[in-house]
All heavy atoms as an XYZ file, in Angstrom:
918
protein
N       0.842     -1.171      0.000
C       0.000      0.000      0.000
C       0.895      1.246      0.000
O       1.830      1.350      0.774
C      -0.904     -0.008      1.231
C      -1.611      1.286      1.440
S      -2.850      1.383      2.747
C      -2.281      0.365      4.033
N       0.584      2.180     -0.873
C       1.320      3.427     -0.964
C       0.854      4.381      0.125
O      -0.342      4.527      0.365
C       1.098      4.088     -2.344
O       1.492      3.156     -3.363
C       1.897      5.350     -2.475
N       1.798      5.015      0.779
C       1.458      6.005      1.797
C       2.185      7.303      1.492
O       3.169      7.322      0.744
C       1.846      5.524      3.208
O       3.243      5.285      3.269
C       1.077      4.265      3.595
N       1.679      8.366      2.085
C       2.269      9.693      1.899
C       2.772     10.218      3.227
O       2.157      9.987      4.273
C       1.220     10.667      1.352
C       0.590     10.340      0.006
C      -0.581     11.268     -0.272
C       1.627     10.469     -1.096
N       3.854     10.964      3.163
C       4.333     11.671      4.350
C       3.358     12.810      4.645
O       2.565     13.203      3.775
C       5.723     12.270      4.095
O       5.604     13.273      3.076
C       6.742     11.205      3.706
N       3.425     13.378      5.837
C       2.569     14.541      6.110
C       2.775     15.671      5.108
O       1.802     16.274      4.636
C       2.985     14.949      7.529
C       3.412     13.668      8.169
C       4.111     12.917      7.053
N       4.018     15.941      4.744
C       4.284     17.014      3.781
C       3.663     16.704      2.423
O       3.069     17.579      1.776
C       5.783     17.253      3.647
N       3.796     15.460      1.980
C       3.221     15.075      0.685
C       1.695     15.111      0.732
O       1.048     15.547     -0.227
C       3.712     13.682      0.287
N       1.109     14.667      1.844
C      -0.349     14.709      1.978
C      -0.845     16.156      1.998
O      -1.865     16.487      1.381
C      -0.787     13.975      3.244
N      -0.111     17.013      2.698
C      -0.479     18.430      2.746
C      -0.402     19.042      1.354
O      -1.311     19.760      0.919
C       0.425     19.180      3.719
N       0.665     18.738      0.646
C       0.836     19.263     -0.715
C      -0.268     18.768     -1.637
O      -0.847     19.538     -2.402
C       2.208     18.847     -1.254
C       2.505     19.464     -2.599
O       2.438     20.705     -2.718
O       2.803     18.695     -3.542
N      -0.580     17.508     -1.545
C      -1.592     16.906     -2.429
C      -3.002     17.418     -2.147
O      -3.807     17.562     -3.069
C      -1.549     15.396     -2.295
C      -2.489     14.710     -3.233
C      -1.962     13.384     -3.644
N      -3.052     12.598     -4.158
C      -3.157     11.310     -4.055
N      -2.215     10.612     -3.466
N      -4.185     10.673     -4.542
N      -3.298     17.704     -0.878
C      -4.652     18.120     -0.515
C      -4.820     19.633     -0.441
O      -5.943     20.120     -0.340
C      -5.058     17.510      0.838
O      -4.142     17.952      1.846
C      -5.085     15.993      0.773
N      -3.707     20.352     -0.448
C      -3.791     21.811     -0.405
C      -4.046     22.392      0.977
O      -4.448     23.548      1.099
N      -3.831     21.603      2.008
C      -3.976     22.114      3.373
C      -2.622     22.011      4.074
O      -1.740     21.275      3.637
C      -5.063     21.362      4.180
C      -6.420     21.499      3.519
C      -4.712     19.909      4.380
N      -2.465     22.747      5.140
C      -1.192     22.735      5.860
C      -1.063     21.474      6.709
O      -2.057     20.798      7.022
C      -1.088     23.970      6.750
O      -2.004     23.867      7.832
N       0.161     21.194      7.116
C       0.406     20.068      8.011
C      -0.325     20.294      9.335
O      -0.893     19.361      9.903
C       1.921     19.856      8.215
C       2.567     19.387      6.905
C       2.187     18.859      9.336
C       4.073     19.303      6.934
N      -0.345     21.532      9.791
C      -1.078     21.841     11.032
C      -2.560     21.525     10.885
O      -3.186     21.027     11.818
C      -0.900     23.308     11.426
C       0.492     23.606     11.948
O       1.178     22.672     12.413
O       0.900     24.786     11.892
N      -3.116     21.812      9.721
C      -4.532     21.510      9.478
C      -4.766     20.009      9.482
O      -5.762     19.540     10.037
C      -5.004     22.137      8.154
O      -4.859     23.564      8.252
C      -6.442     21.783      7.846
N      -3.859     19.252      8.889
C      -3.979     17.788      8.918
C      -4.006     17.283     10.355
O      -4.840     16.448     10.711
C      -2.811     17.132      8.172
C      -2.744     17.348      6.665
C      -1.476     16.714      6.100
C      -3.971     16.799      5.986
N      -3.120     17.797     11.173
C      -3.078     17.377     12.579
C      -4.364     17.779     13.304
O      -4.889     17.024     14.122
C      -1.865     17.984     13.272
C      -0.564     17.366     12.818
C       0.600     17.912     13.635
N       1.856     17.502     13.045
C       2.838     18.327     12.721
N       2.734     19.614     12.943
N       3.947     17.859     12.186
N      -4.834     18.980     12.994
C      -6.071     19.464     13.618
C      -7.253     18.573     13.248
O      -8.034     18.171     14.113
C      -6.332     20.911     13.194
C      -7.621     21.473     13.713
C      -7.781     21.763     15.066
C      -8.692     21.716     12.856
C      -8.969     22.280     15.553
C      -9.877     22.236     13.327
C     -10.010     22.519     14.677
O     -11.196     23.021     15.151
N      -7.377     18.245     11.965
C      -8.457     17.363     11.520
C      -8.384     16.015     12.235
O      -9.411     15.449     12.615
C      -8.397     17.135     10.013
C      -8.839     18.296      9.145
C      -8.627     18.247      7.767
C      -9.462     19.421      9.656
C      -9.028     19.288      6.947
C      -9.856     20.461      8.842
C      -9.637     20.388      7.478
O     -10.038     21.412      6.662
N      -7.168     15.516     12.425
C      -7.012     14.230     13.111
C      -7.400     14.364     14.585
O      -8.127     13.517     15.122
C      -5.578     13.740     12.978
C      -5.360     12.364     13.574
C      -3.938     11.860     13.433
O      -3.062     12.574     12.898
O      -3.694     10.732     13.897
N      -6.928     15.426     15.258
C      -7.274     15.644     16.679
C      -8.776     15.758     16.883
O      -9.321     15.290     17.872
C      -6.628     16.931     17.196
C      -5.288     16.772     17.809
C      -4.827     17.991     18.571
N      -5.137     19.278     18.005
C      -4.394     19.943     17.123
N      -3.277     19.417     16.676
N      -4.769     21.123     16.689
N      -9.463     16.384     15.929
C     -10.906     16.584     16.022
C     -11.693     15.336     15.627
O     -12.916     15.317     15.701
C     -11.338     17.771     15.154
C     -10.843     19.109     15.658
C     -11.380     19.456     17.034
O     -12.563     19.162     17.313
O     -10.625     20.024     17.846
N     -10.996     14.308     15.164
C     -11.660     13.067     14.782
C     -12.321     13.128     13.424
O     -13.174     12.302     13.102
N     -11.934     14.102     12.600
C     -12.543     14.249     11.282
C     -11.893     13.342     10.252
O     -12.512     13.010      9.245
C     -12.454     15.708     10.821
C     -13.051     16.729     11.786
C     -12.865     18.137     11.243
C     -14.515     16.430     12.058
N     -10.650     12.978     10.490
C      -9.949     12.005      9.644
C      -9.281     11.007     10.578
O      -9.089     11.272     11.760
C      -8.903     12.654      8.710
C      -7.788     13.320      9.522
C      -9.557     13.620      7.750
C      -6.588     13.748      8.696
N      -8.952      9.886     10.012
C      -8.168      8.919     10.758
C      -8.986      7.911     11.526
O     -10.176      7.771     11.282
N      -8.341      7.212     12.390
C      -6.984      7.483     12.845
C      -5.963      7.233     11.733
O      -6.090      6.296     10.955
C      -6.778      6.510     13.997
C      -7.776      5.424     13.771
C      -8.915      6.032     13.017
N      -4.977      8.115     11.683
C      -3.932      8.017     10.667
C      -2.894      7.025     11.172
O      -2.471      7.084     12.323
C      -3.292      9.409     10.423
C      -2.135      9.303      9.448
C      -4.348     10.394      9.908
N      -2.525      6.107     10.275
C      -1.552      5.085     10.672
C      -0.190      5.723     10.909
O       0.093      6.818     10.427
C      -1.484      3.958      9.658
C      -0.944      4.368      8.307
C      -0.946      3.238      7.333
N       0.346      2.550      7.465
C       0.673      1.490      6.791
N      -0.159      0.953      5.944
N       1.847      0.935      6.944
N       0.627      5.004     11.640
C       1.969      5.477     11.985
C       3.007      4.458     11.528
O       2.752      3.258     11.525
C       2.117      5.667     13.496
C       1.108      6.584     14.147
C       1.432      8.022     13.879
N       0.478      8.903     14.527
C       0.815      9.959     15.212
N       2.080     10.288     15.342
N      -0.108     10.728     15.739
N       4.170      4.973     11.171
C       5.288      4.094     10.822
C       5.867      3.509     12.109
O       5.483      3.905     13.214
C       6.371      4.896     10.084
O       7.001      5.798     10.990
N       6.813      2.604     11.956
C       7.474      2.014     13.124
C       8.136      3.100     13.970
O       8.229      2.970     15.184
C       8.497      0.980     12.674
N       8.549      4.171     13.317
C       9.184      5.282     14.017
C       8.201      6.309     14.552
O       8.604      7.323     15.110
N       6.904      6.069     14.366
C       5.886      6.972     14.904
C       5.459      8.101     13.990
O       4.646      8.945     14.371
N       5.980      8.138     12.768
C       5.591      9.200     11.826
C       4.266      8.858     11.163
O       4.001      7.693     10.851
C       6.667      9.380     10.753
C       7.970      9.949     11.322
C       8.957     10.312     10.237
N       8.408     11.121      9.175
C       8.455     12.454      9.127
N       9.042     13.116     10.086
N       7.934     13.114      8.113
N       3.453      9.884     10.941
C       2.168      9.684     10.273
C       2.395      9.243      8.823
O       3.281      9.752      8.150
C       1.362     10.977     10.292
C       0.816     11.341     11.639
C       0.150     12.729     11.577
N      -0.485     13.071     12.821
C       0.144     13.648     13.844
N       1.424     13.944     13.760
N      -0.514     13.928     14.957
N       1.542      8.313      8.378
C       1.562      7.829      6.997
C       0.123      7.900      6.470
O      -0.741      7.167      6.947
C       2.075      6.394      6.929
C       3.505      6.239      7.380
C       3.990      4.799      7.316
O       3.204      3.872      7.594
O       5.169      4.610      6.970
N      -0.098      8.777      5.518
C      -1.439      8.996      4.983
C      -1.702      8.067      3.806
O      -0.870      7.919      2.914
C      -1.608     10.458      4.554
C      -1.585     11.397      5.730
C      -0.387     11.917      6.207
C      -2.752     11.742      6.393
C      -0.363     12.768      7.300
C      -2.736     12.596      7.479
C      -1.538     13.099      7.936
O      -1.534     13.939      9.024
N      -2.867      7.445      3.820
C      -3.275      6.534      2.747
C      -4.171      7.287      1.764
O      -4.571      8.434      2.007
C      -4.067      5.350      3.322
O      -5.285      5.859      3.892
C      -3.264      4.586      4.364
N      -4.527      6.618      0.672
C      -5.459      7.205     -0.291
C      -6.808      7.488      0.364
O      -7.465      8.478      0.059
C      -5.635      6.288     -1.504
C      -4.433      6.249     -2.425
C      -4.070      7.613     -2.992
O      -4.967      8.394     -3.389
O      -2.855      7.909     -3.045
N      -7.216      6.615      1.261
C      -8.466      6.829      1.998
C      -8.386      8.103      2.836
O      -9.335      8.895      2.885
C      -8.772      5.624      2.886
O      -9.942      5.861      3.636
N      -7.247      8.314      3.498
C      -7.055      9.541      4.272
C      -7.133     10.769      3.373
O      -7.771     11.774      3.720
C      -5.703      9.524      4.994
C      -5.588      8.454      6.056
O      -6.596      8.157      6.730
O      -4.477      7.892      6.195
N      -6.500     10.691      2.214
C      -6.499     11.806      1.265
C      -7.934     12.103      0.814
O      -8.346     13.263      0.721
C      -5.569     11.520      0.062
C      -5.762     12.534     -1.058
C      -4.113     11.495      0.537
N      -8.706     11.052      0.559
C     -10.109     11.243      0.185
C     -10.856     11.988      1.289
O     -11.578     12.944      1.029
C     -10.784      9.895     -0.086
C     -12.281     10.006     -0.224
C     -12.835     10.431     -1.415
C     -13.115      9.730      0.850
C     -14.219     10.574     -1.536
C     -14.487      9.867      0.735
C     -15.047     10.291     -0.455
N     -10.697     11.534      2.538
C     -11.392     12.162      3.666
C     -10.957     13.598      3.874
O     -11.769     14.470      4.183
C     -11.189     11.335      4.939
C     -12.211     10.259      5.026
C     -12.049      8.952      4.700
C     -13.574     10.411      5.429
N     -13.236      8.283      4.876
C     -14.182      9.150      5.330
C     -14.335     11.490      5.855
C     -15.514      8.934      5.643
C     -15.660     11.275      6.187
C     -16.231     10.012      6.075
N      -9.668     13.862      3.714
C      -9.169     15.239      3.846
C      -9.834     16.117      2.804
O     -10.275     17.230      3.094
C      -7.630     15.275      3.716
C      -6.986     14.528      4.877
C      -7.126     16.719      3.631
C      -5.535     14.138      4.637
N      -9.955     15.608      1.568
C     -10.626     16.354      0.505
C     -12.089     16.610      0.829
O     -12.612     17.706      0.597
N     -12.754     15.604      1.367
C     -14.162     15.753      1.728
C     -14.333     16.789      2.835
O     -15.179     17.685      2.746
C     -14.728     14.398      2.169
C     -16.212     14.338      2.460
C     -17.024     14.638      1.211
C     -16.578     12.969      3.021
N     -13.517     16.689      3.868
C     -13.593     17.644      4.979
C     -13.300     19.053      4.473
O     -14.002     20.017      4.825
C     -12.623     17.238      6.114
C     -12.470     18.353      7.145
C     -13.098     15.955      6.778
N     -12.291     19.199      3.633
C     -11.938     20.506      3.086
C     -13.086     21.075      2.261
O     -13.426     22.260      2.381
C     -10.656     20.397      2.233
O      -9.604     19.889      3.066
C     -10.251     21.738      1.666
N     -13.702     20.248      1.451
C     -14.851     20.685      0.640
C     -15.990     21.152      1.537
O     -16.590     22.210      1.312
C     -15.308     19.557     -0.270
S     -16.762     19.960     -1.262
N     -16.296     20.371      2.555
C     -17.375     20.739      3.477
C     -17.044     22.031      4.215
O     -17.924     22.858      4.452
C     -17.635     19.610      4.465
C     -18.440     18.473      3.912
C     -18.842     18.422      2.588
C     -18.792     17.418      4.729
C     -19.588     17.368      2.091
C     -19.550     16.353      4.246
C     -19.943     16.328      2.918
N     -15.781     22.212      4.602
C     -15.384     23.459      5.274
C     -15.589     24.642      4.328
O     -16.092     25.673      4.739
C     -13.919     23.391      5.722
C     -13.648     22.422      6.827
C     -14.120     22.876      8.186
N     -13.373     24.014      8.637
C     -13.891     25.015      9.337
N     -15.148     25.005      9.687
N     -13.156     26.029      9.715
N     -15.192     24.477      3.059
C     -15.373     25.551      2.076
C     -16.845     25.842      1.835
O     -17.214     26.955      1.477
C     -14.669     25.192      0.768
C     -13.155     25.234      0.883
C     -12.441     24.700     -0.340
O     -13.112     24.164     -1.268
O     -11.202     24.797     -0.365
N     -17.694     24.852      2.062
C     -19.135     25.028      1.903
C     -19.764     25.672      3.136
O     -20.971     25.892      3.173
C     -19.808     23.686      1.618
N     -18.943     25.955      4.133
C     -19.445     26.656      5.302
C     -19.782     25.793      6.493
O     -20.265     26.308      7.504
N     -19.536     24.505      6.421
C     -19.813     23.654      7.571
C     -18.752     23.899      8.638
O     -17.563     23.990      8.341
C     -19.807     22.177      7.195
C     -21.127     21.626      6.640
C     -21.381     22.127      5.244
C     -21.121     20.132      6.699
N     -19.204     24.013      9.850
C     -18.293     24.193     10.970
C     -17.756     22.861     11.455
O     -18.198     21.791     11.024
N     -16.835     22.946     12.371
C     -16.233     21.741     12.925
C     -17.290     20.878     13.610
O     -17.287     19.650     13.484
C     -15.086     22.100     13.887
C     -13.939     22.800     13.127
C     -14.566     20.868     14.620
C     -13.328     21.981     12.001
N     -18.224     21.517     14.321
C     -19.289     20.747     14.994
C     -20.129     19.984     13.971
O     -20.487     18.824     14.203
C     -20.169     21.671     15.824
N     -20.442     20.628     12.838
C     -21.186     19.952     11.771
C     -20.399     18.754     11.253
O     -20.958     17.685     11.015
C     -21.453     20.899     10.596
C     -22.508     21.933     10.882
O     -23.433     21.648     11.667
O     -22.411     23.029     10.303
N     -19.110     18.960     11.055
C     -18.280     17.876     10.532
C     -18.177     16.726     11.517
O     -18.232     15.560     11.125
C     -16.894     18.409     10.169
C     -16.881     19.349      8.965
C     -15.544     20.051      8.847
C     -17.201     18.592      7.700
N     -18.039     17.052     12.803
C     -18.012     15.985     13.817
C     -19.309     15.197     13.777
O     -19.310     13.972     13.880
C     -17.816     16.584     15.207
C     -16.397     16.844     15.548
C     -16.263     17.100     17.046
N     -15.315     18.156     17.257
C     -15.600     19.382     17.677
N     -16.816     19.726     17.985
N     -14.647     20.260     17.830
N     -20.427     15.912     13.633
C     -21.738     15.244     13.578
C     -21.822     14.320     12.369
O     -22.286     13.190     12.464
C     -22.853     16.284     13.544
C     -24.239     15.686     13.551
C     -25.337     16.741     13.517
O     -25.062     17.935     13.727
O     -26.490     16.340     13.252
N     -21.374     14.802     11.216
C     -21.424     13.992     10.005
C     -20.548     12.749     10.146
O     -20.965     11.637      9.805
C     -21.005     14.810      8.785
C     -21.108     14.055      7.494
C     -22.345     13.641      7.022
C     -19.991     13.763      6.742
C     -22.451     12.929      5.824
C     -20.080     13.066      5.545
C     -21.320     12.650      5.095
N     -19.342     12.916     10.663
C     -18.448     11.768     10.865
C     -19.092     10.774     11.834
O     -19.036      9.560     11.620
C     -17.056     12.231     11.356
C     -16.211     11.055     11.819
C     -16.333     12.989     10.244
N     -19.727     11.282     12.885
C     -20.405     10.400     13.840
C     -21.533      9.635     13.161
O     -21.726      8.441     13.422
C     -20.944     11.207     15.018
N     -22.272     10.299     12.284
C     -23.351      9.637     11.541
C     -22.776      8.513     10.678
O     -23.317      7.411     10.631
C     -24.139     10.650     10.682
C     -24.993     11.552     11.578
C     -25.007      9.947      9.640
C     -25.619     12.731     10.846
N     -21.661      8.776     10.027
C     -21.037      7.759      9.178
C     -20.485      6.599      9.999
O     -20.685      5.442      9.661
C     -19.918      8.379      8.344
C     -20.337      9.358      7.265
C     -19.108      9.941      6.585
C     -21.247      8.705      6.246
N     -19.815      6.920     11.072
C     -19.164      5.869     11.873
C     -20.167      5.031     12.650
O     -19.905      3.863     12.923
C     -18.138      6.485     12.803
C     -16.930      6.983     12.037
C     -15.831      7.451     12.928
N     -14.680      7.847     12.096
C     -13.774      8.705     12.470
N     -13.827      9.253     13.661
N     -12.769      9.010     11.657
N     -21.301      5.607     13.009
C     -22.308      4.865     13.769
C     -23.219      4.075     12.845
O     -24.158      3.438     13.294
C     -23.132      5.830     14.629
N     -22.930      4.148     11.555
C     -23.699      3.418     10.553
C     -25.192      3.733     10.626
O     -26.034      2.841     10.650
C     -23.426      1.915     10.662
C     -21.963      1.603     10.403
C     -21.684      0.115     10.316
O     -22.615     -0.655     10.010
O     -20.530     -0.259     10.545
N     -25.478      5.030     10.677
C     -26.867      5.462     10.593
C     -27.419      5.094      9.215
O     -26.675      4.779      8.296
C     -26.970      6.980     10.799
C     -26.746      7.395     12.212
N     -27.761      7.813     13.025
C     -25.614      7.465     12.972
C     -27.280      8.119     14.215
N     -25.973      7.920     14.202
N     -28.712      5.201      9.084
C     -29.338      4.847      7.813
C     -28.960      5.857      6.733
O     -28.632      7.012      7.039
C     -30.858      4.831      7.973
O     -31.344      6.154      8.126
N     -29.023      5.434      5.482
C     -28.767      6.375      4.393
C     -29.705      7.586      4.455
O     -29.298      8.693      4.116
C     -29.017      5.540      3.128
C     -28.743      4.133      3.563
C     -29.207      4.058      4.985
N     -30.928      7.385      4.912
C     -31.878      8.497      5.006
C     -31.394      9.562      5.991
O     -31.549     10.757      5.746
C     -33.273      7.997      5.420
C     -33.947      7.116      4.390
C     -33.500      5.648      4.468
O     -32.711      5.251      5.324
N     -33.978      4.843      3.540
N     -30.802      9.115      7.092
C     -30.274     10.077      8.077
C     -29.088     10.845      7.496
O     -28.958     12.047      7.726
C     -29.855      9.357      9.351
C     -31.024      8.831     10.156
C     -30.576      7.987     11.322
O     -30.176      6.827     11.087
O     -30.625      8.507     12.452
N     -28.257     10.160      6.748
C     -27.116     10.827      6.113
C     -27.601     11.850      5.102
O     -27.110     12.977      5.055
C     -26.226      9.792      5.432
C     -25.552      8.855      6.388
C     -24.824      7.755      5.672
N     -24.239      6.830      6.637
C     -23.591      5.748      6.303
N     -23.420      5.435      5.027
N     -23.088      4.962      7.237
N     -28.565     11.449      4.298
C     -29.113     12.351      3.284
C     -29.792     13.547      3.943
O     -29.637     14.689      3.487
C     -30.079     11.596      2.340
C     -30.861     12.555      1.462
C     -29.297     10.599      1.483
N     -30.533     13.322      5.011
C     -31.207     14.419      5.715
C     -30.181     15.430      6.219
O     -30.373     16.653      6.067
C     -32.050     13.884      6.864
N     -29.105     14.946      6.804
C     -28.043     15.838      7.285
C     -27.495     16.669      6.129
O     -27.372     17.894      6.227
C     -26.920     15.018      7.924
C     -25.725     15.848      8.312
C     -25.657     16.429      9.566
C     -24.677     16.041      7.426
C     -24.562     17.201      9.923
C     -23.580     16.816      7.776
C     -23.525     17.390      9.022
N     -27.156     16.002      5.029
C     -26.568     16.694      3.883
C     -27.557     17.669      3.242
O     -27.169     18.762      2.825
C     -26.066     15.678      2.857
C     -24.885     14.827      3.335
C     -24.629     13.691      2.365
C     -23.640     15.678      3.548
N     -28.818     17.310      3.170
C     -29.823     18.218      2.602
C     -29.970     19.480      3.448
O     -30.113     20.577      2.910
C     -31.165     17.508      2.458
C     -31.198     16.613      1.255
C     -32.605     16.147      0.935
N     -32.566     15.377     -0.299
C     -33.267     14.289     -0.517
N     -34.088     13.829      0.412
N     -33.173     13.642     -1.652
N     -29.953     19.316      4.761
C     -30.036     20.492      5.643
C     -28.869     21.433      5.389
O     -29.057     22.648      5.313
C     -30.036     20.063      7.108
C     -31.312     19.411      7.569
C     -31.202     18.853      8.982
O     -30.252     19.235      9.719
O     -32.057     18.039      9.353
N     -27.680     20.873      5.279
C     -26.497     21.713      5.041
C     -26.541     22.330      3.649
O     -26.131     23.459      3.446
C     -25.219     20.906      5.231
C     -24.924     20.385      6.636
C     -25.564     21.199      7.729
N     -25.341     20.765      9.069
C     -26.156     19.960      9.765
N     -27.216     19.418      9.220
N     -25.906     19.696     11.025
N     -27.078     21.604      2.675
C     -27.184     22.141      1.316
C     -28.164     23.315      1.281
O     -27.915     24.323      0.625
C     -27.641     21.061      0.336
C     -27.582     21.525     -1.107
C     -28.020     20.429     -2.067
N     -27.721     20.766     -3.437
C     -28.317     21.715     -4.151
N     -29.254     22.471     -3.610
N     -27.974     21.941     -5.410
N     -29.263     23.203      1.997
C     -30.233     24.293      2.070
C     -29.591     25.538      2.663
O     -29.774     26.649      2.152
C     -31.463     23.865      2.896
O     -32.089     22.775      2.221
C     -32.452     24.998      3.065
N     -28.827     25.363      3.729
C     -28.129     26.496      4.347
C     -27.134     27.115      3.369
O     -27.013     28.343      3.285
C     -27.422     26.050      5.623
N     -26.447     26.280      2.602
C     -25.499     26.775      1.608
C     -26.218     27.550      0.508
O     -25.754     28.613      0.073
C     -24.698     25.612      1.021
C     -23.604     25.966      0.026
C     -22.584     26.909      0.636
C     -22.924     24.695     -0.462
N     -27.359     27.053      0.063
C     -28.145     27.771     -0.944
C     -28.547     29.156     -0.431
O     -28.510     30.134     -1.182
C     -29.403     26.987     -1.315
C     -29.154     25.803     -2.213
C     -30.413     24.993     -2.479
O     -31.383     25.065     -1.685
O     -30.432     24.282     -3.490
N     -28.924     29.237      0.829
C     -29.293     30.525      1.415
C     -28.100     31.470      1.445
O     -28.231     32.662      1.169
C     -29.870     30.323      2.823
C     -31.207     29.620      2.800
C     -31.664     29.150      4.172
O     -30.900     29.173      5.144
N     -32.914     28.706      4.257
N     -26.929     30.927      1.771
C     -25.705     31.744      1.744
C     -25.396     32.254      0.347
O     -25.016     33.401      0.156
C     -24.521     30.921      2.252
C     -24.049     31.354      3.594
C     -22.840     30.597      4.079
N     -21.630     31.002      3.388
C     -20.632     30.191      3.099
N     -20.696     28.924      3.396
N     -19.563     30.639      2.503
N     -25.556     31.383     -0.647
C     -25.294     31.773     -2.037
C     -26.245     32.896     -2.453
O     -25.828     33.872     -3.079
C     -25.410     30.547     -2.981
C     -25.447     30.976     -4.436
C     -24.262     29.579     -2.729
N     -27.498     32.773     -2.094
C     -28.487     33.812     -2.416
C     -28.080     35.138     -1.777
O     -28.124     36.192     -2.422
C     -29.888     33.384     -1.939
O     -30.242     32.179     -2.636
C     -30.924     34.453     -2.201
N     -27.661     35.086     -0.508
C     -27.241     36.302      0.189
C     -25.999     36.906     -0.473
O     -25.898     38.134     -0.622
C     -26.978     36.001      1.656
N     -25.085     36.063     -0.900
C     -23.882     36.558     -1.579
C     -24.228     37.205     -2.915
O     -23.654     38.238     -3.281
C     -22.879     35.421     -1.775
C     -22.156     34.952     -0.518
C     -21.355     33.678     -0.805
C     -21.257     36.035      0.039
N     -25.171     36.613     -3.642
C     -25.598     37.216     -4.916
C     -26.219     38.591     -4.685
O     -25.960     39.526     -5.437
C     -26.568     36.292     -5.667
C     -25.884     35.189     -6.405
N     -25.141     35.391     -7.539
C     -25.815     33.862     -6.155
C     -24.644     34.254     -7.965
N     -25.034     33.299     -7.127
N     -27.029     38.713     -3.633
C     -27.618     40.026     -3.312
C     -26.524     41.031     -2.980
O     -26.563     42.173     -3.433
C     -28.586     39.899     -2.143
C     -29.954     39.378     -2.528
C     -30.989     39.624     -1.426
N     -30.586     39.095     -0.129
C     -30.935     37.905      0.351
N     -31.712     37.110     -0.351
N     -30.512     37.505      1.529
N     -25.556     40.617     -2.218
C     -24.451     41.513     -1.860
C     -23.668     41.930     -3.104
O     -23.271     43.090     -3.231
C     -23.534     40.827     -0.845
N     -23.461     41.003     -4.023
C     -22.752     41.341     -5.260
C     -23.548     42.345     -6.084
O     -22.964     43.259     -6.684
C     -22.455     40.070     -6.061
C     -21.371     39.227     -5.427
S     -21.105     37.612     -6.207
C     -20.775     38.054     -7.896
N     -24.858     42.204     -6.119
C     -25.699     43.153     -6.847
C     -25.579     44.556     -6.249
O     -25.494     45.541     -6.986
C     -27.153     42.691     -6.844
C     -27.406     41.485     -7.717
C     -28.796     40.898     -7.550
O     -29.622     41.457     -6.781
O     -29.063     39.862     -8.193
N     -25.569     44.635     -4.936
C     -25.403     45.937     -4.279
C     -24.046     46.532     -4.639
O     -23.941     47.720     -4.974
C     -25.572     45.809     -2.745
C     -25.155     47.085     -2.034
C     -27.008     45.442     -2.399
N     -22.995     45.721     -4.573
C     -21.666     46.203     -4.941
C     -21.624     46.651     -6.396
O     -21.049     47.698     -6.721
C     -20.623     45.119     -4.689
C     -20.310     44.830     -3.223
C     -19.418     43.606     -3.110
C     -19.680     46.018     -2.545
N     -22.223     45.884     -7.288
C     -22.263     46.260     -8.701
C     -22.988     47.587     -8.892
O     -22.551     48.437     -9.683
C     -22.931     45.165     -9.542
C     -22.062     43.926     -9.692
O     -20.842     44.013     -9.436
O     -22.615     42.865    -10.058
N     -24.092     47.770     -8.166
C     -24.834     49.042     -8.251
C     -23.957     50.196     -7.789
O     -23.953     51.268     -8.410
C     -26.110     48.984     -7.409
C     -27.183     48.107     -8.014
O     -27.061     47.739     -9.211
O     -28.142     47.779     -7.287
N     -23.220     50.013     -6.714
C     -22.347     51.079     -6.187
C     -21.203     51.339     -7.141
O     -20.804     52.499     -7.341
C     -21.833     50.725     -4.789
C     -22.910     50.717     -3.743
C     -23.579     52.076     -3.672
C     -24.753     52.056     -2.714
N     -25.591     53.224     -2.850
N     -20.638     50.306     -7.728
C     -19.566     50.486     -8.708
C     -20.076     51.294     -9.887
O     -19.423     52.244    -10.346
C     -19.011     49.115     -9.160
C     -18.215     48.475     -8.007
C     -18.121     49.266    -10.408
C     -17.861     47.009     -8.240
N     -21.267     50.939    -10.379
C     -21.856     51.677    -11.511
C     -22.150     53.119    -11.114
O     -21.918     54.049    -11.897
C     -23.130     50.973    -11.962
N     -22.622     53.339     -9.907
C     -22.972     54.667     -9.450
C     -21.739     55.568     -9.357
O     -21.757     56.715     -9.764
C     -23.650     54.589     -8.074
C     -23.974     55.924     -7.484
C     -25.106     56.629     -7.908
C     -23.163     56.496     -6.510
C     -25.401     57.877     -7.365
C     -23.456     57.736     -5.961
C     -24.574     58.421     -6.400
O     -24.861     59.640     -5.861
N     -20.644     55.018     -8.843
C     -19.452     55.807     -8.650
C     -18.554     55.860     -9.879
O     -17.566     56.607     -9.894
C     -18.654     55.293     -7.448
C     -19.357     55.545     -6.131
C     -19.753     54.489     -5.346
C     -19.617     56.839     -5.694
C     -20.411     54.705     -4.146
C     -20.292     57.074     -4.517
C     -20.675     56.000     -3.729
O     -21.325     56.225     -2.550
N     -18.877     55.098    -10.900
C     -18.030     55.082    -12.108
C     -18.317     56.242    -13.013
O     -19.267     56.809    -13.193
C     -18.229     53.786    -12.884
O     -17.716     52.712    -12.157
């Protein structure tokens, strides 16, 4: 099995090594395997999870939301419960997008006014 060093995993996922450690401490990824010398070794599965967590963070989910989602996955809740969680977060994201579009319209109006 191919593994990545923390630096390589950070480079591949676009997050810092500190962020990788933080995600692991918060239980959002891992547990990350260790070499005989105690160094972290990231697998493809870890890289996938880091990408998922990063995507969810960019979508506005907080750490508490992510912990809840990971708990839902690890406790083997029903697919309906997983979908319900994701739909709730998607609705909140849609509301944020709408608010951002309104803000952009206001900015565009001000730019046009002052131009």
